[in-house]
N, C-alpha and C positions, 0 to 999 in steps of 0.2 A: 418864749421867744417870740419876737415880733414877727408877724406874718410878712411884713415887708422885707425883712432880712432873709427869711426863708425863700421867699419868691425870687429875690435877687440871686441868692446862692444857686437855686435850681436853674435859673436862666443861664448863669455863668457855666454851670456843669454841662448843660445841654450844648452850649456853644463850643466848649472845649471838646466834647465828644464828637460833635459834627466835624470839627476841624481835624480830628485825628482819623476819621474814617474816609475823608475825601483824599484821593491820591493827588500828590503834587504834580502839576503839569510837567510833562517831560520836555526838556530843552532839545530841540532838533539840532543836529550838527549842521554846520554850514554846508550848503550844497557845493560840490566840486564839479567843475565842468572841464571839458577838454581844452577850453580856450585859456584856462589858467596856466597850464603847462602843456603847450602843444607839442605833439610828438611828430618829428619830421617823417614824412612818408619815405619808405625805402625806395631808392631810384630803381627803375627797371634795369634788368641785366643788359649790359652793353652788347650789341651785336658784334660778332667777329668782323674784322676789317675784310672788305672784299678784295680777293686776290687781284693783283695788278702785275703789269710787266716788271715794275721795279722790285717786287718781292720775289721775282724768279718763278712765279706761278701764273699761268694764264687763267682766265675765267673758266669755270667748270673743273678746276683742279688739275688741268693738264700743264706740264712744264712749258714755260715760255720759250719760244724758239731762240736760239743763240743769234747774235749778230752775224750777218754774212761777212765772209772774208773776201778779200780781193781775188785770191786764188780760185774761188768758187763761183766767180761771176764773169760773164762776157758782156761787153757793151758795144753797141753798134748804132749808127745813125739810121733812123727809120723814115723820117719825113723832113723835108726842107720846104718851107713856104714863106712867102712875104707876109708880114703883118701890117706894115704901113708903106704907102707909096706916095710919091710926089704926084703933082697934077699930070705929068706926062707918063706916069706909070712906072717910073724908076723906083725900085725897092729902097726904102729908107732903113727899115729894120726887117730882119728875118727871124723866124722861129725854127729851131731844129729840135725834133723829138728824138730822144735816145731810148733805145730798148735795152733793158737790163735783164739778163737771163741767168738763172741759177744752174750750176752744174753740181752742186753739193748733193751727196747721197741722202742727207737728212734735212728737214726744214730749217731755214734760217730767215732772218728778218732784216730789212733795210728800213731806215727811218730818217726823216729830216732831209737835209740838202747835201747833194754831192758837191764836190769842188772841181772845177776845171782849171787845169794848168796849161795855158797856151803860151807858146814861145814864138816870137817872131824871128825872122832871120838875124835881127840884131840882138836876139836873146833877151829882149825886154818882155816882162810878164804883162798879161792883160788882167786888170782888176775885175772883180765880180761882186754881185750883191744878191741877196735872197729875195725872191718874189714871195709875198705873204701867201701862206697856205697851211694845210693841216700837217702838223708834225706828229704823225701817227705811224706805228709799225706796219709794214707791208710784209706779210709772210710769203716766202717763196719756197716751193718744193722743186725737186729736180725737174728741169725742163720748163718750168713756168716762168713768166716774165712780168715786169712792171715797166713803167715809163716815167720820164720827166722831160722837161723842155729847157732849152737855153735860148735866150733872146739876144741876138747880136745886132750891132750897127752894121749895116751893109757897106762893105768896102772891098777894094780889089786886093788888099793885102791878105794873105793866107798864113795860117799858123805853120811854122816850120816843124814844131813838135807839139803834140797834144797828149794829155793824160788826164784821167779822172781818178779822184780819191774819194773814199767813203768816210762818213763821220766816225766810224768805229775802227777803221783800219787805214793807216797812212800809206800803205803800199800802193804805188801808182798803177793804174790799169791803162796801158797805152791805147790810144785811139788812132787807128791806122787808116780807116776808110773815110773818104770825103775830105774836102778842104774846108776848114773852119775859118771864118773871118777873124782877123786879128787887127782890129782898127786901133790906132794909137789913141790913147786917152779916151777910150770908150768902154764903159763897164759892160759886163755880161750879166744878164738877169737869169737866175736859176729858179725853177719851180721845185717843190719838194717831191720826193718819190711818190708815185701813185697819181700824180696830176700832170696835165699838160697845159700849155698856154694857148 
């Protein structure tokens, strides 16, 4: 046999043997990251709503006081003063503060604006408007009081009949003390409970 053929056969055998002993390179799987399929983070648990007057519970878990009823309140004039005067000192407008006192055995609350019903001797009503202010509950216990003001145009005509009504109770509360101005075509300005002009 030709040496060249033997040599070539030996080389081929060694090459095949070398290929059979070397491990095939492993194919790495593709890397997966969180950005391929992002998972939405779970939202934090919602905090329970804070109790309010409208839910029937006051802050701190105490029951919200019920609205005051007309039968459990007394109303009186407390202060009468001029707000604006002419150059000669004649009052143009006057402010009258009203005191509202609770006679209810349990706490109750007033809020917003009262309504004044003034009638002149000719039985014509006097219009009114709300002076801006806080519309927040004012809690009253037995014997405690709050205030509000009414701003009147000063005139000599006095109301023949006067009554106050609450936002939550249409029952009129008669006003018997003092003479309230009842000027024709002159609005009355009212502050909310708990404030004075």
